[in-house]
N, C-alpha and C positions, 0 to 999 in steps of 0.2 A: 840051181838055187843060188849058188855063189856068184854065178854070172849075173843074175838079176840084181844082186846087191851092188856089184861093181858098177853096173850101168846107172843105178840110182845115185850112187855117190858121184859119178862123173857128171850127171845132170845137175846135181846140187852145186857142184863146184863151178859150173858154167854160169850161174846166176850173177848179175852185176849189182854189187852192193853200194856203188858210189854214184847212182843215178841222181841223187840229191844235189850233186855239184852243178848239174846243168841249170836247175832252177836258181840256185844260189848265184851262179855266174850271170844269169839273165838279170837278177835283181840288182847285183852290184853294177852291171853295165848301165842299167836304167838310172841308178843313183848318180853314177858318174856323169851321164849325159845331162841329168838335171842340174847338177852343180856347175858344170861347164857353161850351160846356158845362163844360169843365174850370175855367174862370175863375169861373163862376157858383156852383160848389159848394165848400164848405170841407171837408165830410166827408159821406160817404155810407154807408149800411149795406151789408153784404156782398151781399145778394140783388140789390139794384138795380145795384150796381157790376158784378156778373156779367152782368146784362142789357146794360148799356152795352158791356162788353167783347165780348160775343157779337155785338152789332150792328156794332161797328167791325170786328171780324174778318170778319164776312160782307161788309161793304162793300169791304174791301181785298182779300180773297182770293176771294170768290165772286161778284163782279159789282158793278154800280153801285147796286143797290137796297139801301137802308138800312132795317133793321127799326125800326119806330116804337115807341117806349116810351110806352105810354098813361098810366102813372102817373107823375107828376112825381117827380123825385128830391128827397127831403126832406132838409133839413139837420137833423142831430142837435142838438136844443136842450138835451137833458138832459146836463149835464156829469157826468163821473165823479168822485165824491167818495170820499175815503179816511176811513173812520171811525177816530177815535182809539182806541187800545188803552187800556182802563181798567186800571190797575194797582192792586193793593191797597196799603194803607199799608206803605211799605218797613220801618218800624220794627216793625210787627206781624209782617211776614214774617221779619224778622231774628230776632225772639224765637222764632218757630215753628221755625226751623232749629236744631236742637240742636247741630249741629256748629260753629256760630258761637259757642256759649257755652263758657266755660272748664270744665275738669273739676271744679273745686271747686263751682261753682254747680249743675252736674248732680248731683253727689254730694249736696249739701244738698237739692235738689229730691226726690231719692229718699228722704232722711231724713224730709222733711215728709210724704211719702206713707206711710211706715211709721208715723209718729206718728198720722196720721189713721186708719189701720187699727187701731192699738192703742186709740185712744179709742173706736172703734166696738165693739171686742171687750169692753173692761172696763165699758163703760156701756150695753151692749145693752138690758138691762131698762128703763132710763130712756128710751132712744131709742124702744123699742116703746110706752111710755106717753106719748110726745110731750112729755117733759119736757126732753130733751136733743137737740140736733141738731149734727152735725159737717159743716162745709163745708170743702172742700179747694180751694186755689188754688196756682198755681205758686210763689207767693212768700209764702204764709202758710197757716196752718190756723186756722179759727175754730170754737171750741167754745161753742155757745150753750146756756146753762142757764136754764130758766124760774125766775123769782123765787119762785114757789110752792115750788120745791124747796129754796131757800136761806133765804128770809126769811118772816116773818109779814107780813100786810098792813100797810103804812105803817111798817114797822120796818126798821132797818139792822143788827140783831144777828142773826148766823147761828143758824139753828135747829138742833136736834139731828140732824135727818135730812140736813142738809147736810154733816156731818162725813165720813161714809163716801164720799160723792161726791168731795169735794175730796181725800181721801186717795188715792183711785184715780187722780185726775188728776195728783197729785204723783208717783206712781210712774212715770207715763209721761214726764213732762217734767223730772224732777229731774236726770237726767244729761245733759240737752241744754244747749248754750250759748246757745240762742236767747233773744232778748228777748221778754217776755210783756206785752202790753198788756191790762189788765183794763178793760172798758167796762161802765158801768151804764146801763140804759135803763128808762124807765117808760112807762105809757100816758098819755093826755091828760087823765085825771081830775085836777084840781088838788089839791094838798095845801098846807095852811097851818097849820102847828103851830109851837110855840116852837122845837122842835128842827130841823124841816125847813120852812122858809118857802116852798119851791118844790120842784118835781120835780127841778130841777137839784141841789139840796142832797141830796135823798133818793138819786138815782142816784149821785152822787159818794161819798156815805157808804157805800153798798153795795159799790161797786167798791173802796174803800179797805179795807173790812172783809175782803173776799176776799183782797186783797193781803197783809194782815197775817197771815191764816191760812196762806197759801202760804209766807210767810217763816218762820212758826213750824214748818213742816214741813221746812224746810231749803233752800228756794229762795233763792239769793243776792238781796239787795235791789237790786243793780244791774241785775238782769234784769227787774225789776218796775216797772210804772207803773199809775196808776189814773186813769180819766177818766169824768166824768159827762155824759151827753148829754140827760138829761131825757126829754121826749116827742118830741124833734125828729128822731129817726132811726127811725121806725117801720118794721116789716117787714110789717104787716098793717093792715087798716082799723080805726080806733078807734071806728067807729060800732057795732060789734057786740061782744058780750062775748067771743066767740072771738078776735076781732082784738086786743082789749085784753089778753087772756090771753097771746098770742104776743108782744106788744110789751113786757110786763114781763119783763125778762131781764137776765142778766149774761153777757158774752161774754169769753172768754179768747182772745186772738189771738196765736198763736205766729208771730212774724215771721221771715222770711228774714234771715240775717245781712247779706246784701248790700243790703237795702232798709231795715233798721232804723236809726233815727237814732243809737242807741247800741249798743255791743256789738262794733264793729269800728272800727279807725282807717281813714283814707282809703286807705292803701296796701293794707291787707288787703282792703278792699272793691273796690278797683281790680283787684287780683290775681284776685279771685273773678269779677268781671265781665269780665275779660280786656280791660281798657282802661287808658289812661294816667291816673294820678292827677294832681292839681293840682301836687303837688311835682315829679313827673317833667316836667310841661310847663314849669315854671319853670326847669329846668336847661338 
């Protein structure tokens, strides 16, 4: 009987009471692996992050086996960049928005458009023969007349065929207040005479002759100016006869009141442009 008790005692002493350490060690190892992975990555893509989440969920909820991720988790090296937004010139945008302009300048812009259309109507035969060209801009209208229509070669005296043309032009602009700049242009063929030592002299003389004729038709002198550009503002290639023909011209530029040097005082120009004048700024 005593022998049986001793065997029972020996069997009890052989039991291992520290088996819980195995599970605890597994849990600690799993946590350690988890934090090592989290520490080693700064950013992951969505697909591989989902794989990691599924593996951890399987380990904690479905047993001790952890799904092995074969592909390493790659750190995103490409940084997200924000492309700058390219804006157009704010001054150009402001001019394009008609609501930002004053009523007066919009009215004058409409008047310039009407003048352009009237030039085309009264001078249509000359336009068809490529002797006259009308160019419209928001702040001026340019009427280009070929010198062959107005002058003889190398001369600055108006020919007889120029008279009806200038009369038609006067009918259109006579009742308008806008300043008129008359520009003379030549080709690059040099001239050297006693009367015209250079193309500058010839172009200036032709512009002046047109100004005098417009004045005689009733255009106030304060609205007129004459400028000679010689051969230095060509519109075509001077190496061909066709190009030289286009470059020999007289241009009437009907200026917007808001941008002409003369014709308005500063306050009127400021009111038209809807801005403060220098006089207002000084107060």
